[in-house]
N, C-alpha and C positions, 0 to 999 in steps of 0.2 A: 504494500500500500504506500501511498505517497504521504510523506510526513511534511506538514507545513513548517518551514524553517526559513524565517525572513533573512537569516544571516548566511544562508547557504551560498548565494551567488558570490558574496564577498569572499567567503572562504575559498571557493573554487578559483576565483580570480587570483587570490594570493598564491595558491598552489600551482597556478598556471596550468590548470586542467582545461583541455578544450571541451566545450560542451555546447549543445544546441537544443532548441526546443521545437517540437512538432506542433504547429498550430492546427487545431482541428478544423476541418473544412466544413463550413456552414452550408447546408442546403438552401437553395433559394426558396422563398416563401411559396412560390408556385409549385415547386416539386413537393414541398411538405404537404400542401393542400391536396395535391393529387394522390400522394401516398396514403394520407390519413383519411381522406374522405371519398374521393372518386373511385379509387380501386376497390375498397371494401363494398361500396354500393354496387359496383358492377359485378363483383363476385356473388353477392347476395341475389342479385337479379338473375344471374345465370343459373344459380341453384334453384331459384323459384321456378324458372322456366322448365328446368329438368323435372322438378317435382310435379308441375302441372301436366307435363307430357306423360309422366309415369302414371299419375292418377287418371288422366284421360284414357290411357290405354286400358287401365284396369276397369274403368267404368264403361268401357265399350266406346269405340270411336277414338280416333287419334287426337282430337282436339276439342276444345270447349264447344265448338260450333256443332259438332255432331251429336250433342246431348239430346237434341230434339228427335233424333231418328229413333223410330220404335224398333224394338227387337221383334220384328214381325217374322214369324216363321212361315214363309210362303212355300207351298209345295206346288210344283207345276201340275202334278197329277197325284192324287192321294192313293190311287190304286185300290180304293175300297169301293164296294158297291152295296146295294141293299141286301144282296145275298149274304153279305158278311154279318148282317145284323139279324140276330135270332129274335123271332117274335116281333113285338112293336108294330103290328100291322096297321093300327089306326094312325100312328105317327108316320109310318112310311107313306100311307095313302095321302096324308095331308102334305107331305113333303114332295110327293110325286109331281104335284102341280107346280111347285117351284122348279123342279128339274125340267119339266116341260117348258116352262117359261124361259129358263136359261138356254134351252136348246133353240127355241124359235120365238123370240119375243114379238116378232112381227105379227104372228097369229093373234096374240092378245091385243096388240095395238089396233089391229084391223077392226075388232069388235068394240074397241074403246074401253077394254077392261084394264083397270090399273092393278098391277101386281103389287103385293105387299113389299115394302122395302125391307121390312124386318120381321123375323119370326122368332118367338121366344120358346125355347125348348124347356119345359118345366117338368121336374120330376125329382124324386129322391136321389141321393148320391149313388153312383154305381149302376145306373140304369142304361148307360151307353149313350149319353147325350152327345158327347164329343164324337163318338164313333158314327152316330147318325149324321152329324154335320159333315164329317169327312165323306160319308157315303153319298150324301147329296152332291158334293163337289165331284166325287168320282163318277157318279151316274151322269152328271151333266157335262163331264169332261172339261171342267173349268178350273182355273187356279184356286187354291184354297189358302186364305190367310188365317192364321190362328194366333190369338194373343189372349193372355189371361187378364182379367180385370185388374188384378192386383199389380200387374206390371206397369199399368199407367201411372200408378202412384209411386213417385220416387222421392228421394230425399230433397230434390230441388223443387222449389215452388214454381209452378207454371210448366213443369215438365209434362205433366199428364195431358194438358191441353195441347201442347206441341206434338206429343205422340199421337193424339187423336187426329190432328190435322194431317200429320205425316201418313198415318194409316189410310185415311180416306184418299189422300193424294195418290198413294201407291195403288190403291184398289181401283181408282178411276182410270189409271193408266193401263191397268190389266183387264179392265172390264171386257166381257162378262166374267164375274168371279164371285166367290163367296167369302165373306169376312165372318169369321167366327170369334165371338168374344165369350170366353169361358168365364164363369164366376162373375157375371155382370153385377151381382149385388155388391162387389167390392167398390164399384164406383157409382152404382145406380140406386143406392139407398135413398129413402125418402129424405128430402131436405127439411130439416127442422128449423123454423125461423126462431123458435123459442130458445134454442141453444146459444149461449153466449159465445161468440167467436168460434162457431162450429168449424168443422174441418174444411177450410176454404179450398184447400188443394183438391179435395174430392169433388166439391161443388163446382169448381172451375172446370174440372175434367168432364163432369156430367153435362154442364151447360154447353161445353164445346161439342160433346157427342150429340146432344139434342140439335144444336144448330147445324152440325154437319149432316145429320140425317134429314133435316128439312131442306138443306141446301142442294143435295145432289139429286140428279135426275134419275128417277127409278127406272125409266125405260132403257137406260144404258145397260142394265143387267147386272147391277151390283146388289146382291142380296146379303143382308146382314142377319146372321143367326146368332142368337145369344142363349146361353144356358144358365139356369139358376135353379137352386132347390128351395129358394125362399121368395116366391113371387110376391107374397104379401108385403115384403119389406121394400119393394121397388117404388121409385118415384112415379106418381100418376102420370107425369109428363111423358115418361118413357113408353107408357102403354096406350097413349091416345092414338087415334087413327093417323096413319102416315109415318108412324114409328114402329114400335113392336106391337102391331095391332093383331097379330096372329098368335094365339097361344096353342102350342102343340104339346099335349100332355105325354110324357114319356114315363109310363108306369112300371112298377116292378112286375116281373113276369107273373101271370096268374096260373 
């Protein structure tokens, strides 16, 4: 360590020792500012970007913009037909009409008949509602989009509505097709005005679904099937004409 000695220089002079001092080089204020502020901020920013990328890829989609894309499972052909569904003759009969409509919508338009945009498959769990929906798509030989109601609700607010928009956009591009929303009660529950600050995310998603169903042209051949085992808990708006106005009971085998 350096010892403070005011007399040191004089003593060295007397002893005729050659000595010198290294003057520490001062950084310019600009360099100091850069090193202490700009560089750390840039490093943090770079780390933040990497983290966002990583999170984005984990959450599906490479960047924040693809959050709105729905995880829609589209099958060009389901390969299922009504022959694969045992029993359920009443349900099949009701769905046959939909298949016929998807095959030749012109026939129905000629007589001015409006096909239902949506049909609700109602029945206890395990009765094959999903299979029936796939069979309709298979019989009609049209693409089949399937998504579960709970997948609309995400941790990000506004995501559900974006997913609904995306789903309908994809469906209209592929029309005629079938969109199947499983467990629709996850988003279609009755909206309670009494509840303070209710689940806005679910309500937003439901409102978007209702407006999309009103907005698209049924003659294009997009049929929306939904399944639920709790029809009584659904919002009345979902069940009014022009939306899920067909109820197809899918009962347990007798």
